[in-house]
N, C-alpha and C positions, 0 to 999 in steps of 0.2 A: 308437465302441460302448463304451469303458471309460467315457468321462465320463457316458453315459448310463446305465451300472450304477450307479455311483457316486452320480449324483443319486438315482437310484430308491431306493438303500439308504439315503441321507440322508433321504428323505422319509419311508421306513418307519421309520427310526430316531426321527424327530421326531414321528410320528403315535403311536409307542408310548410315546414319553416322555409325550406328552400324557395319554395313557390311563392312566398310572401315577397311582396313589394319594400324592399328595403331603401332607407334614405341614402343616397349617393355617399354622404359623409360617412355610414355606416360600412355600406357593401365594397366601397371604395377605399377603405381604411388600409394601410399596410398590414396591421394587427389582424383584420378581417382576412385579407387575402391569405397571410401566413398560416392562420389557423385553418384555413380549408386545405392548404398545401401539407400541413401536418396528418389531417385526418384522411386525406388522400395516401400519404405515405404508410400509415398504419393499415389501411384497408389491404394495401398492395403487398403487405408483407406474407412471405410465405413460411411455412414451418419446415424446416430442415431435419428429416428422419432419418438421415444416413447415417453412417458408422463414422464415428471421429477417428481419422489416423492419427492426429498431434492435439494434445491440450495444452494450452497456455495459460497458467493462473497467474495473473497479475495483482500483486497485492501491494497498495501504498500504505505503508503502516501508520496507524494513527489517522486516517484520511476519511473520518466520519463524514456525515452528512452536512456539518456545518463547517469543516475544514474544507469540504470538497467546494461547497459555495465561496469560500474565502477565493480558492485557488481559482475557480473560475472567472470572479470579478479581476482577480490579479492578473492572470494571461490576458483576457480580454483588453484590460488597460494598457499592458504591453504592446498590444497591437494597434492601440490608437483610439479603441472604442470607451463608451461610457463603461463597460464592462458587464452591466446586469444582462446583456442580451445575448453575451457571448455562448457559445455551446461547445463544450470540451469533445475531444474525438469519440467518446464512448457514451455520450448524451443524446446522439442522434436515434432517430427512429429504427436503425438497420440493428441496433441493440434492443434486447429485452432486459427488464429489469424487475427489481423486488428490494424489499427490506429485508435487512438480517439481524436475528436476534443473536447478540454477542456474549452474553454471560457464561461463565463456567461453571460447573458442576457446584462449587462451594463459593462463587464470587459472584455479587450483583455486578461488581466493576470488573471486567476482564484483564488478563494479563496476556502479552502476545504469545506465550508459549503454547497454552492450552488452545486458543482460538486458531494458530496456524494448524497446531494437531488436528484439531476438529475437521478443518477443510482436507487435511491428508490423510484421516482414517475413517471419517463418516461417523465419530463416536465424540460426543462432548467429554472434556477433560477436565482436570483439577489443576487449580492456582499454579504456576510455577513448574508444572509437569508436563514432558512432552512425550508424547504417544504412548502413555502408559493408561491402563483400565482405571475404574471409578474406585477400585480398593487400593491403589496406591496411595503413599503419603509421601507428602513434601519431603526433602532430604532425608529419606529412611531407605537407605539402598536397599535392605532386607525385604522390601515390598515390590521390587521390580521384576524378579522372577516370576513367571507366570502371569504377568499383567503385560506384557509387551504387545503391543498392535501393531497390524501390519499396515504399511503406508501404501498409498496410491502409486508411489514410485517403484516399491517392491513388486508390486502386483503387474505394472505395465513393463517393466524390466525383464520379468520373468515371461514374458509374452514378446520379447525381443525388441522392444523400444528402446530408445536412446531417454536418458535422462538429464537434465541440466539444472543448476540454480545460478541465478544473478542477483546480487544484493548489494546494496550501499552502505550496509552494515558489515559485522564481522560475519563470516560465512558459519562461523560457530555459534551467532546469535540465534533467537529464538526461532523467528520466522523461517530463515533458510534450514535451521536446524532441523525443522519438522519434516521435511522432505526425507532425510536420511536416518534421524537420532532417536532413542528411546532413553529417558534419562529422568531420574527422581528429582532432580535439580536442573533448572536450566541455566544455572551458573556454573556447573562443573564445565566449564570449557576445556580447562587445561588440565583437570586433576579429579580424582574423585576422593571421599576419605577414606581414611586409612582402613584397612581391612574390609573394603567394598570390593567383591570379586562378581558380583550380580550385572556389572556393567563397567566399560571403560569411559574416558572423557568424551567430550562430544567432539574435539578435533580428532582424536584416534579414531573415532567411529566414522568420520568423514573420510579419511585415508581409507579405511576399510572398505568404505563403500566405493572408492575409486579403485582401488586395486582389484576389488572383486568383480569389478565390472558392472555395478548397479547404478554408479554415479558417473558420468561421461565427461561432463564439462562444469566447474565452479568456478565463478569468477566475483570479486567482491575484495572485503577487508579481512585483517585479524591475522596477519604472519605472526603476532608475538606468541601465538599459542600453539604453533609447530614447531618452534625451535627450543631447544635447553635453555634454562635460566643461565643467564651471563655471557651466552653465546648472541653474537650480533645476527640480527636479521636482515635479510635483502634488502630492508628500506633503511638500514642504519639505525635501526633500534636495538633493543634487547629483549632476548627470548623469556618466556616466563614458565616454561616447563620445568618443575622440581624433579622430575622422572629421568631428566637427561636424555628423553627419546629425541631424535631429529627426524621429526615426519616428513620433512622437504627432502631428506636425503632418502627416505624411504619410498616416498613417491617417485622420485627420479629413476631409483633403481627398478622400480615397478615400470617404467617406460612413461610416466606420466610429465609431459610438456609443462614447463613453470615459467611463468611472466611475474615479475615485480614491477613494472611500469609500462607506460605507454608504447614506447619504442619497442620492448621486449613482445608486447601483446601484438602489436603490429605485425611483428615477424613470424608468430604462429603460426604452424602449418596445420591443415585441417586433416589431420589424420590421426596421430594418437591422442588418447584423453588428455585433458588442459585443465590446469589448477593456475589461477590468476590472483594473486593478493597484493594489491596496490600500497597499502598502508600497513601497519604495525596493529592499529585498531580499527574503528570504521573509518571509511572512506572520507573525503573531506566533504563538507556541505556544497552544493553546485555553486554558490555564492562565492566560495572561496577555491574551488578547486583548481590545483595547478594544472598546466599543461602535461605533467610527466604522467596523471591519471587519467585512464579511460573514463568518460562520463557513463551515464546509465545507458544513453542510447548507443552509444560504441559497443558496451557489453551485450545490449540485446541483439544489435545485429550480428555479432559475431557468434554468439550462442545459437541464433536460430539457423546461420549459414552452416554452423558445424554440425548441428543436430538433424536438419533436413536431408543430410547425405543417407541417412538410414532409411532404406524403404518402406521400414515397417512403421514408421512415425517415430515420435517422442513424447515426452512432456518435460516441460519446462516451467519452473517457479521465477518469476521476477519480482524481487522486492525493491521498492523505494524506501529504504530504512529512516533515512534522514529527516523525511518529513515529521516522523513520531519524533525524534529526538529535539528537533528545534521546537515543536509545540511544547515537550516537556521543559525546554529553555525559556519558555514564555517569549519566545522571538519569532513574530509571526515574518519577518521580511526574509529569514533564511528558510522557513516552511514554506514559502510562496516559491522561492526560485527552485526548490526540490521538488515542489507539486509541479510546476510548469515541465522540468523537464521530464517527468514521471509521466507528463499527458503527452509530451513528444515521444515516449518510448512506447506507450500504447500504440499510438497511430503507426508508428514504424512496424511494430508486432502486426499489426492489421495489413498495412501496406505488404510484407513480405509473405505473406500466407493467404491460403484459399480459404473463403466462407465455406466451399464446399465439403473440405476434409478435416478443418481444425477449429475446434471449439476454444474460443477466447473467453476468459472471465475475467471481470476486472472487479476488485473490491478492497475493501479495507479490513483489517481485524478488529478494529475498535475506534473510537472516536476520543476525543481529548475534553477537557473541563473548559472549551473556547465557548466564548459569549458575544453577541453581537449587539451593540447598542443604536439607539434609534434618536431620534428621527433624521437621517442623513439622505440628502439630495442624490440624484443621479449621478453617478460619475465620481463621487468622493473616492479618492483613492483608499482602497481597501485596509492598507497596511497604515495609514494616517488619521488625522483628526478629522472629527465629523463635521461637514459642511451643512449650512442649511437647506431647506427645501425651496426652491425659487417658485414664485408666482405666475412666470411665463417660460414658456420654453421647456426644455426637459433637463439640461445639467443644471447642476447646484448652485445655490447664491454663493458668493464670496465671503460670506459671514459664517465663523464658526460658532458651532451650537455650545452654548454653557450650561454645566450643570448648576446645581442650587449654591454651589460652593464658590461659583463665578469663572471657575476654571473649565477650559474645553476640555473634551474627552474623544479617545480614539474610537473607531469604530470596532474594532475588536478589543476583548480585554479577556481575562481568563478568571474563573471562580476562584483558582488558587496559584501558587507559584513564586519565583524569586522575585518577581515584580509587584510583591504586595505593598500596599498602601500602610500596612500596619508594620513594617519592617521598622523596629527601632535603631537596628545599625545602620542604617539609611538615615537616620532623622525624620522619617515621614510621619509617624506616630500617630496614624489616621488621618494625617492631613494630605491630602493629594498635591503631589508638584506641579508647579507651572510646567507646561511642556509647549512647544513652539511645533507648527507643522515640520519645519526642518528638522527639529530633532526627532520627531515621530517618525519621518520616512528614513531616518537614517539605518542603516543594515544592522546596528548593533542595539537598536533600541529594543527594549523590554514593555512590552504591552503590560498597562496596569492590571493588576490583580487584588483579590481580597484576602483571603487566606493566607497567612505566610508559610510557604514551605521552600524549600530548596530545590526541588524539582516539581513542575506542575504533574498532576496525575491524567490518567485516563478517566473516561465516564463510561457508564453503561448504556448511553443511548444506541440506539439502532444504527447501522451502516447501510450504504446501498451497494447491490450488487449489479452489474450490468454483464449481459453475454452476448454473443453471437456466433453462428454456425452451427453444427449438428447439435441439435436437443436445445438449443440456446432457449427456446420457449418454455422448457421446464423452469426457468428461473423466473417466477412470478409470485405475487402475492407478498407475504410477511413469513419468512420461513427461520427456522433453526440453522446456525452457522454450519454444523455438521451435513447439512442436506446438500452442500455446495459439493462435496466428494461423491455423493450418490449421483449427481448430475454428471459428474466427470465420468464416473466408471460407467454408468449406463449408456454414454455417449461413445464409450470405447468398444463395448461389449454386445452392444444390441446386435441383433441378425438381421 
């Protein structure tokens, strides 16, 4: 009764506000008109309560609210805008959104393995474990048996749907592995400890998933974990497997198509299961990607085309893994380039599917210790130094803001990492080095950081989640990360 009264009063107040005469400079403002347009778009939204035939879970690893903000500005500025006004493909009113709490069972600051596992099983997990229950212990193989969780991929595959994974990381890395793997240590990518019989390594589990028919297409990096130690990989490197197993030969014997580069990738037939590994470890950063490697959008297109052949539908997890890696390096220029193609992959996935039968969920697994310095004028290059705020017009002044040490500073910094000003090995010793705008804009520039660490860390901040398609409106408020699984599961099973 109280909520109904409040809603009625709010509607009345809104109607009164519209009826009032407003100054032309207010009602005629582009900002005012844009606000009215947004309201109408939100009012016109209809909840889709149909059954989802397909589910696409898109995870930009490490792309929390802050990193996403920086990506938005970067993409907008590459398009010639000031940047702040840009809207990423999943930030439109067509998508519902929420905040997501990312902590693990035993960790305030999360790890990618249990965060991806939570989204794939509906259960929060322990730090550095993948798809094991809460009594499993990291690095303890004896706690695996009886703790295995059933994944969303296993559930939908049993119902006849196809399953795929796409990643710019190794396919045995934490986020893609959460689709098919169960392990007491996310780092057991090509081997398990001596005497461990409760599980096999992650690469072996992936090939088992493909040969059993649970996993139909897998595209990414990491060939070294599928080839015997000392044996050449198809990418010109050397295998890491100490057990001598040749998993690529096993895959070929099972009728799985294999591609090791863009040329072979383009020649694949949309028939038998597909495994593509373009690099020995992670794929190249987008800023450095050679023409021999398919891009994230290339992989997204082929995966959707392949999986869409199944009349019963599909589940596809797509990861932009190197957004995370560039943040760890404290190198925002590469973070931004990978973030930009990530947004293009989201737009492509949306374009290739129908809102009527496809639930698309766009999110991150965690945030980083990224920070934003003020007070910068509009249009300041997000990867560069902070320009001052101009007194007239919209764009920044041409003067760089200076800190109390007399030095300019970048828009972005990190709370910790290899760019720390406290690193004695770089002769900083707490004194910030002088930086020019040209240096700060270089692709190899490391943003300045405070606490010295070889690799910047994750943070425990919330991330955002966006969704469109059947039951996307369930993405609302502030939710636990494992709720994402329950939205997907409800969407594919609702009668």
